[in-house]
TORPA-4810 file (N, C-alpha, C, O; in nm, 3 decimals):
<nodes>
NODE_1_0.097_-0.107_-0.008_0.002_0.007_0.021_0.051_0.096_-0.031_-0.032_0.186_-0.043_X
NODE_2_0.182_0.132_-0.084_0.270_0.188_-0.081_0.202_0.377_-0.148_0.154_0.393_-0.260_X
NODE_3_0.213_0.457_-0.075_0.131_0.629_-0.109_0.011_0.585_-0.056_-0.061_0.678_-0.091_X
NODE_4_-0.051_0.519_-0.006_-0.174_0.536_0.068_-0.262_0.639_0.144_-0.242_0.625_0.264_X
NODE_5_-0.331_0.713_0.125_-0.396_0.818_0.177_-0.339_0.792_0.335_-0.265_0.863_0.403_X
NODE_6_-0.387_0.694_0.358_-0.373_0.670_0.544_-0.184_0.682_0.598_-0.138_0.728_0.703_X
NODE_7_-0.124_0.631_0.500_0.043_0.581_0.531_0.032_0.749_0.516_0.053_0.798_0.627_X
NODE_8_0.008_0.844_0.423_0.089_0.983_0.423_0.038_1.067_0.510_0.083_1.181_0.517_X
NODE_9_-0.101_1.008_0.618_-0.104_1.126_0.724_-0.057_1.044_0.809_0.000_1.126_0.881_X
NODE_10_-0.035_0.931_0.863_0.034_0.861_0.987_0.217_0.872_0.992_0.284_0.889_1.095_X
NODE_11_0.248_0.863_0.911_0.391_0.892_0.879_0.424_1.060_0.931_0.488_1.052_1.036_X
NODE_12_0.408_1.152_0.906_0.422_1.312_0.989_0.378_1.265_1.154_0.441_1.309_1.250_X
NODE_13_0.299_1.201_1.165_0.241_1.221_1.301_0.356_1.146_1.404_0.411_1.199_1.500_X
NODE_14_0.382_0.963_1.339_0.473_0.921_1.390_0.612_0.950_1.429_0.676_0.904_1.524_X
NODE_15_0.670_1.092_1.278_0.788_1.106_1.278_0.764_1.248_1.406_0.864_1.280_1.470_X
NODE_16_0.681_1.293_1.422_0.644_1.400_1.551_0.712_1.335_1.664_0.820_1.351_1.721_X
NODE_17_0.577_1.226_1.681_0.543_1.163_1.810_0.687_1.143_1.830_0.744_1.238_1.883_X
NODE_18_0.782_1.006_1.791_0.916_0.940_1.805_1.050_1.126_1.819_1.164_1.101_1.857_X
NODE_19_1.030_1.223_1.798_1.116_1.355_1.799_1.028_1.372_1.949_1.124_1.337_2.018_X
NODE_20_0.942_1.393_2.030_0.870_1.403_2.165_0.978_1.375_2.219_1.070_1.443_2.266_X
NODE_21_0.940_1.170_2.200_0.958_1.139_2.293_1.113_1.145_2.320_1.159_1.147_2.434_X
NODE_22_1.177_1.146_2.228_1.361_1.206_2.218_1.429_1.281_2.265_1.550_1.276_2.286_X
NODE_23_1.311_1.406_2.298_1.341_1.537_2.291_1.365_1.538_2.499_1.448_1.594_2.570_X
NODE_24_1.234_1.440_2.534_1.187_1.445_2.647_1.275_1.370_2.722_1.311_1.397_2.836_X
NODE_25_1.316_1.261_2.646_1.457_1.158_2.738_1.534_1.196_2.726_1.610_1.125_2.792_X
NODE_26_1.618_1.314_2.660_1.743_1.381_2.663_1.705_1.471_2.780_1.791_1.474_2.868_X
NODE_27_1.586_1.553_2.805_1.623_1.644_2.900_1.579_1.602_3.039_1.566_1.689_3.125_X
NODE_28_1.548_1.430_3.077_1.519_1.379_3.194_1.673_1.316_3.221_1.728_1.349_3.326_X
NODE_29_1.724_1.250_3.153_1.833_1.229_3.196_1.928_1.385_3.221_2.000_1.379_3.321_X
NODE_30_1.932_1.473_3.170_2.034_1.591_3.235_1.964_1.627_3.358_1.994_1.719_3.434_X
NODE_31_1.876_1.553_3.368_1.820_1.674_3.503_1.821_1.566_3.636_1.784_1.593_3.751_X
NODE_32_1.874_1.437_3.586_1.968_1.315_3.694_2.079_1.371_3.720_2.157_1.404_3.631_X
NODE_33_2.105_1.394_3.875_2.222_1.396_3.916_2.271_1.303_4.038_2.203_1.290_4.140_X
NODE_34_2.361_1.256_4.023_2.437_1.113_4.076_2.435_1.161_4.230_2.461_1.271_4.277_X
NODE_35_2.387_1.019_4.304_2.336_1.038_4.461_2.463_1.090_4.532_2.445_1.140_4.643_X
NODE_36_2.559_1.085_4.493_2.651_1.098_4.586_2.739_1.256_4.560_2.841_1.308_4.603_X
NODE_37_2.639_1.287_4.469_2.632_1.422_4.446_2.512_1.523_4.467_2.449_1.573_4.374_X
NODE_38_2.483_1.556_4.640_2.357_1.613_4.631_2.350_1.797_4.580_2.425_1.890_4.607_X
NODE_39_2.246_1.791_4.513_2.225_1.913_4.452_2.249_2.062_4.594_2.173_2.072_4.690_X
NODE_40_2.370_2.157_4.569_2.326_2.262_4.626_2.244_2.354_4.627_2.227_2.400_4.514_X
NODE_41_2.165_2.415_4.729_2.114_2.540_4.737_2.159_2.641_4.761_2.245_2.630_4.849_X
NODE_42_2.142_2.757_4.721_2.193_2.902_4.746_2.146_2.909_4.896_2.033_2.881_4.934_X
NODE_43_2.248_2.951_4.975_2.250_2.991_5.100_2.237_3.166_5.115_2.319_3.233_5.053_X
NODE_44_2.142_3.227_5.190_2.143_3.345_5.204_2.223_3.422_5.246_2.246_3.405_5.366_X
NODE_45_2.313_3.556_5.169_2.462_3.605_5.277_2.417_3.630_5.380_2.302_3.605_5.416_X
NODE_46_2.542_3.707_5.474_2.485_3.776_5.544_2.390_3.938_5.523_2.298_3.979_5.593_X
NODE_47_2.440_3.992_5.426_2.373_4.066_5.423_2.232_4.101_5.357_2.174_4.209_5.350_X
NODE_48_2.205_4.003_5.322_2.068_3.921_5.294_1.951_3.890_5.372_1.830_3.901_5.355_X
NODE_49_2.059_3.831_5.503_1.986_3.774_5.584_1.945_3.952_5.687_1.835_3.985_5.731_X
NODE_50_2.078_4.032_5.697_2.045_4.171_5.734_1.966_4.225_5.714_1.891_4.263_5.804_X
NODE_51_1.942_4.258_5.564_1.826_4.311_5.490_1.681_4.226_5.539_1.609_4.299_5.607_X
NODE_52_1.637_4.115_5.523_1.497_4.044_5.552_1.474_4.084_5.711_1.361_4.099_5.755_X
NODE_53_1.593_4.101_5.792_1.564_4.108_5.929_1.520_4.267_5.921_1.403_4.284_5.956_X
NODE_54_1.587_4.385_5.883_1.539_4.477_5.915_1.392_4.530_5.833_1.323_4.631_5.848_X
NODE_55_1.380_4.401_5.733_1.210_4.455_5.674_1.100_4.427_5.770_0.991_4.483_5.775_X
NODE_56_1.157_4.308_5.865_1.034_4.255_5.938_1.019_4.343_6.048_0.920_4.378_6.112_X
NODE_57_1.156_4.376_6.058_1.143_4.505_6.201_1.049_4.649_6.164_0.966_4.683_6.248_X
NODE_58_1.063_4.726_6.044_1.032_4.775_6.016_0.919_4.788_5.976_0.876_4.903_5.981_X
NODE_59_0.820_4.674_5.916_0.735_4.619_5.938_0.596_4.611_6.019_0.482_4.641_5.983_X
NODE_60_0.670_4.533_6.207_0.641_4.592_6.275_0.666_4.718_6.357_0.654_4.709_6.480_X
NODE_61_0.688_4.796_6.321_0.718_4.924_6.387_0.586_5.004_6.317_0.509_5.077_6.378_X
NODE_62_0.581_4.970_6.166_0.503_5.044_6.093_0.313_4.961_6.207_0.221_5.031_6.249_X
NODE_63_0.322_4.847_6.217_0.155_4.755_6.244_0.182_4.868_6.401_0.103_4.960_6.421_X
NODE_64_0.313_4.837_6.508_0.267_4.921_6.592_0.206_5.071_6.591_0.113_5.123_6.654_X
NODE_65_0.287_5.113_6.505_0.226_5.295_6.471_0.096_5.273_6.442_0.025_5.315_6.533_X
NODE_66_0.034_5.224_6.353_-0.125_5.209_6.305_-0.183_5.206_6.410_-0.274_5.281_6.443_X
NODE_67_-0.115_5.082_6.499_-0.222_5.081_6.631_-0.214_5.191_6.701_-0.319_5.231_6.752_X
NODE_68_-0.130_5.244_6.717_-0.129_5.372_6.776_-0.199_5.495_6.760_-0.218_5.584_6.843_X
NODE_69_-0.223_5.490_6.679_-0.285_5.631_6.610_-0.407_5.665_6.691_-0.470_5.574_6.745_X
NODE_70_-0.436_5.763_6.698_-0.557_5.786_6.779_-0.628_5.905_6.694_-0.588_6.013_6.650_X
NODE_71_-0.780_5.821_6.690_-0.859_5.951_6.579_-0.924_6.082_6.645_-0.974_6.101_6.756_X
NODE_72_-0.902_6.166_6.531_-0.908_6.323_6.606_-1.105_6.357_6.600_-1.167_6.335_6.495_X
NODE_73_-1.135_6.379_6.653_-1.296_6.405_6.676_-1.318_6.582_6.640_-1.303_6.679_6.715_X
NODE_74_-1.359_6.574_6.495_-1.322_6.718_6.477_-1.463_6.778_6.534_-1.496_6.874_6.465_X
NODE_75_-1.538_6.756_6.617_-1.605_6.802_6.692_-1.524_6.854_6.845_-1.576_6.942_6.914_X
NODE_76_-1.454_6.818_6.868_-1.372_6.890_6.998_-1.264_6.906_6.976_-1.206_6.987_7.049_X
NODE_77_-1.193_6.846_6.878_-1.022_6.862_6.859_-0.983_7.018_6.827_-1.030_7.103_6.751_X
NODE_78_-0.881_7.015_6.914_-0.805_7.214_6.948_-0.740_7.197_6.790_-0.739_7.095_6.721_X
NODE_79_-0.676_7.356_6.751_-0.657_7.373_6.620_-0.525_7.286_6.622_-0.476_7.221_6.529_X
NODE_80_-0.479_7.301_6.751_-0.279_7.191_6.692_-0.322_7.078_6.727_-0.221_7.018_6.763_X
NODE_81_-0.430_6.995_6.742_-0.459_6.857_6.706_-0.495_6.842_6.530_-0.460_6.759_6.446_X
NODE_82_-0.566_6.942_6.525_-0.619_6.937_6.340_-0.509_6.948_6.289_-0.475_6.858_6.213_X
NODE_83_-0.431_7.046_6.311_-0.286_7.076_6.225_-0.200_6.931_6.257_-0.142_6.903_6.153_X
NODE_84_-0.185_6.879_6.311_-0.148_6.748_6.323_-0.187_6.652_6.170_-0.111_6.593_6.094_X
NODE_85_-0.330_6.666_6.167_-0.341_6.590_6.041_-0.286_6.629_5.918_-0.260_6.749_5.902_X
NODE_86_-0.258_6.521_5.800_-0.162_6.568_5.680_-0.269_6.691_5.598_-0.391_6.701_5.595_X
NODE_87_-0.192_6.751_5.556_-0.291_6.850_5.499_-0.374_6.980_5.537_-0.430_7.062_5.464_X
NODE_88_-0.362_6.969_5.684_-0.439_7.078_5.734_-0.349_7.208_5.810_-0.265_7.212_5.899_X
NODE_89_-0.398_7.280_5.748_-0.318_7.436_5.801_-0.368_7.491_5.857_-0.490_7.473_5.862_X
NODE_90_-0.300_7.606_5.944_-0.366_7.650_6.039_-0.524_7.731_6.020_-0.604_7.756_6.110_X
NODE_91_-0.538_7.763_5.866_-0.638_7.820_5.777_-0.719_7.704_5.803_-0.813_7.740_5.876_X
NODE_92_-0.724_7.612_5.783_-0.755_7.496_5.753_-0.841_7.428_5.892_-0.955_7.380_5.894_X
NODE_93_-0.767_7.439_5.975_-0.808_7.422_6.083_-0.934_7.488_6.192_-1.015_7.441_6.272_X
NODE_94_-0.899_7.609_6.145_-1.003_7.709_6.216_-1.127_7.731_6.108_-1.205_7.823_6.129_X
NODE_95_-1.140_7.666_6.021_-1.249_7.636_5.919_-1.297_7.534_5.978_-1.402_7.553_6.038_X
NODE_96_-1.253_7.430_5.982_-1.310_7.334_6.053_-1.377_7.336_6.189_-1.485_7.281_6.208_X
NODE_97_-1.314_7.398_6.279_-1.356_7.473_6.418_-1.498_7.530_6.371_-1.608_7.480_6.395_X
NODE_98_-1.467_7.652_6.295_-1.600_7.775_6.269_-1.723_7.641_6.156_-1.814_7.690_6.089_X
NODE_99_-1.714_7.571_6.156_-1.832_7.441_6.038_-1.874_7.384_6.129_-1.995_7.374_6.107_X
NODE_100_-1.840_7.320_6.260_-1.880_7.235_6.425_-2.043_7.276_6.415_-2.071_7.385_6.365_X
NODE_101_-2.144_7.190_6.460_-2.105_7.076_6.458_-2.083_6.965_6.312_-2.144_6.983_6.207_X
NODE_102_-2.018_6.891_6.327_-2.081_6.800_6.212_-2.091_6.643_6.299_-2.038_6.578_6.390_X
NODE_103_-2.191_6.638_6.208_-2.298_6.493_6.216_-2.206_6.367_6.126_-2.223_6.247_6.149_X
NODE_104_-2.150_6.397_6.066_-2.061_6.284_5.967_-1.932_6.355_5.938_-1.928_6.477_5.921_X
NODE_105_-1.842_6.290_5.935_-1.706_6.335_5.875_-1.715_6.319_5.741_-1.599_6.299_5.705_X
NODE_106_-1.763_6.318_5.676_-1.829_6.367_5.548_-1.860_6.501_5.505_-1.836_6.569_5.405_X
NODE_107_-1.931_6.520_5.632_-1.969_6.692_5.612_-1.866_6.809_5.594_-1.897_6.928_5.582_X
NODE_108_-1.731_6.752_5.594_-1.624_6.850_5.575_-1.659_6.859_5.399_-1.684_6.975_5.364_X
NODE_109_-1.661_6.813_5.349_-1.711_6.775_5.182_-1.784_6.868_5.127_-1.752_6.957_5.049_X
NODE_110_-1.896_6.836_5.180_-2.032_6.844_5.159_-2.097_7.017_5.207_-2.187_7.079_5.151_X
NODE_111_-2.014_7.060_5.329_-1.973_7.228_5.366_-1.871_7.302_5.309_-1.861_7.425_5.317_X
NODE_112_-1.796_7.228_5.254_-1.702_7.331_5.121_-1.585_7.368_5.268_-1.525_7.476_5.277_X
NODE_113_-1.574_7.274_5.355_-1.397_7.315_5.454_-1.324_7.278_5.412_-1.221_7.344_5.421_X
NODE_114_-1.316_7.145_5.336_-1.196_7.137_5.325_-1.196_7.072_5.117_-1.287_7.040_5.040_X
NODE_115_-1.121_7.077_5.110_-1.134_7.007_4.923_-1.146_6.833_4.937_-1.088_6.766_5.022_X
NODE_116_-1.241_6.778_4.828_-1.188_6.625_4.850_-1.060_6.595_4.873_-1.024_6.517_4.960_X
NODE_117_-0.985_6.655_4.796_-0.857_6.557_4.812_-0.797_6.570_4.953_-0.763_6.455_4.982_X
NODE_118_-0.778_6.622_5.017_-0.776_6.664_5.147_-0.855_6.567_5.243_-0.794_6.493_5.321_X
NODE_119_-1.006_6.569_5.232_-1.011_6.489_5.276_-1.044_6.353_5.271_-1.143_6.313_5.332_X
NODE_120_-0.964_6.267_5.197_-0.923_6.176_5.116_-0.797_6.127_5.212_-0.780_6.013_5.257_X
NODE_121_-0.690_6.277_5.237_-0.561_6.234_5.320_-0.613_6.204_5.433_-0.566_6.112_5.499_X
NODE_122_-0.752_6.299_5.489_-0.773_6.247_5.635_-0.885_6.191_5.676_-0.924_6.204_5.792_X
NODE_123_-0.940_6.131_5.598_-1.073_6.064_5.655_-1.069_5.905_5.730_-1.168_5.841_5.763_X
NODE_124_-0.977_5.879_5.741_-0.900_5.756_5.816_-0.889_5.771_5.967_-0.917_5.700_6.063_X
NODE_125_-0.829_5.914_5.946_-0.788_5.971_6.073_-0.899_6.039_6.150_-0.869_6.078_6.263_X
NODE_126_-1.004_6.056_6.114_-1.091_6.160_6.192_-1.227_6.074_6.200_-1.264_5.974_6.138_X
NODE_127_-1.282_6.146_6.293_-1.450_6.090_6.365_-1.511_6.225_6.394_-1.459_6.331_6.429_X
NODE_128_-1.682_6.178_6.362_-1.720_6.304_6.412_-1.744_6.346_6.529_-1.746_6.461_6.573_X
NODE_129_-1.774_6.179_6.613_-1.774_6.218_6.740_-1.869_6.255_6.806_-1.973_6.266_6.742_X
NODE_130_-1.876_6.286_6.949_-1.976_6.358_6.993_-1.926_6.490_7.024_-1.818_6.507_7.080_X
NODE_131_-2.016_6.602_6.984_-2.018_6.687_6.985_-1.977_6.761_7.151_-1.963_6.703_7.258_X
NODE_132_-1.967_6.902_7.120_-1.970_6.898_7.326_-2.082_6.958_7.300_-2.161_6.983_7.210_X
NODE_133_-2.048_6.984_7.475_-2.240_7.000_7.574_-2.296_7.145_7.496_-2.414_7.167_7.468_X
NODE_134_-2.188_7.232_7.469_-2.267_7.362_7.387_-2.328_7.353_7.237_-2.433_7.406_7.200_X
NODE_135_-2.215_7.256_7.137_-2.257_7.224_7.008_-2.386_7.151_7.030_-2.477_7.197_6.959_X
NODE_136_-2.416_7.066_7.095_-2.499_6.974_7.106_-2.641_7.061_7.153_-2.747_7.038_7.093_X
NODE_137_-2.634_7.180_7.282_-2.764_7.223_7.264_-2.767_7.350_7.178_-2.864_7.426_7.177_X
NODE_138_-2.656_7.366_7.108_-2.714_7.466_6.996_-2.790_7.387_6.866_-2.901_7.432_6.835_X
NODE_139_-2.770_7.343_6.837_-2.792_7.241_6.757_-2.881_7.140_6.758_-2.849_7.059_6.670_X
NODE_140_-3.006_7.098_6.833_-3.056_6.962_6.853_-3.098_6.933_6.780_-3.137_6.819_6.808_X
NODE_141_-3.151_6.979_6.596_-3.180_6.905_6.514_-3.086_6.785_6.465_-3.109_6.670_6.428_X
NODE_142_-2.963_6.866_6.483_-2.878_6.740_6.404_-2.843_6.636_6.496_-2.854_6.517_6.467_X
NODE_143_-2.795_6.686_6.628_-2.784_6.623_6.688_-2.858_6.539_6.787_-2.778_6.476_6.857_X
NODE_144_-2.990_6.517_6.819_-3.087_6.530_6.902_-3.108_6.581_7.048_-3.083_6.701_7.059_X
NODE_145_-3.137_6.534_7.132_-3.166_6.625_7.270_-3.054_6.594_7.327_-3.003_6.483_7.335_X
NODE_146_-2.999_6.740_7.384_-2.843_6.758_7.447_-2.864_6.670_7.600_-2.966_6.674_7.669_X
NODE_147_-2.752_6.600_7.628_-2.755_6.532_7.767_-2.842_6.572_7.882_-2.774_6.649_7.951_X
NODE_148_-2.932_6.560_7.923_-3.000_6.591_8.077_-3.115_6.641_8.014_-3.203_6.671_8.094_X
NODE_149_-3.146_6.666_7.869_-3.272_6.770_7.842_-3.388_6.644_7.892_-3.357_6.530_7.928_X
NODE_150_-3.546_6.708_7.881_-3.610_6.658_7.934_-3.644_6.557_8.058_-3.749_6.492_8.061_X
NODE_151_-3.565_6.551_8.141_-3.566_6.476_8.279_-3.602_6.625_8.362_-3.544_6.731_8.386_X
NODE_152_-3.728_6.567_8.386_-3.760_6.638_8.554_-3.738_6.610_8.669_-3.739_6.490_8.698_X
NODE_153_-3.720_6.676_8.738_-3.633_6.630_8.855_-3.707_6.742_8.967_-3.670_6.745_9.085_X
</nodes>
């Protein structure tokens, strides 16, 4: 059956299969190392160990610093406390105080007290918190009844 269509189709397939088998056998043989010569693993240098230890110390310090961050109350913070926030100048701190009380920290933007970009920088560092007694008494519609209101003695 010389030249049959079946032989013409199968011959290239068998040639390809043989080439793949020979190629994979050669690569497997190259990977085999003699048992009396174990593979050597790269050991970190003293400098690499020192860098890794420093990275771990830095990461621990960042985690501790995050845990120590005290949230700043927009309704009770002093000018000095507000100025410690990133991007808050003396002028902006005065505007924050003048715009009190805040029912939500997002009111900083909705009332136009600070720009949205500054708000994004401080939003995780501030809370609206409880207003002072004076602010609550001045704005009962925002904060409800002031403490002690409605109690008959």
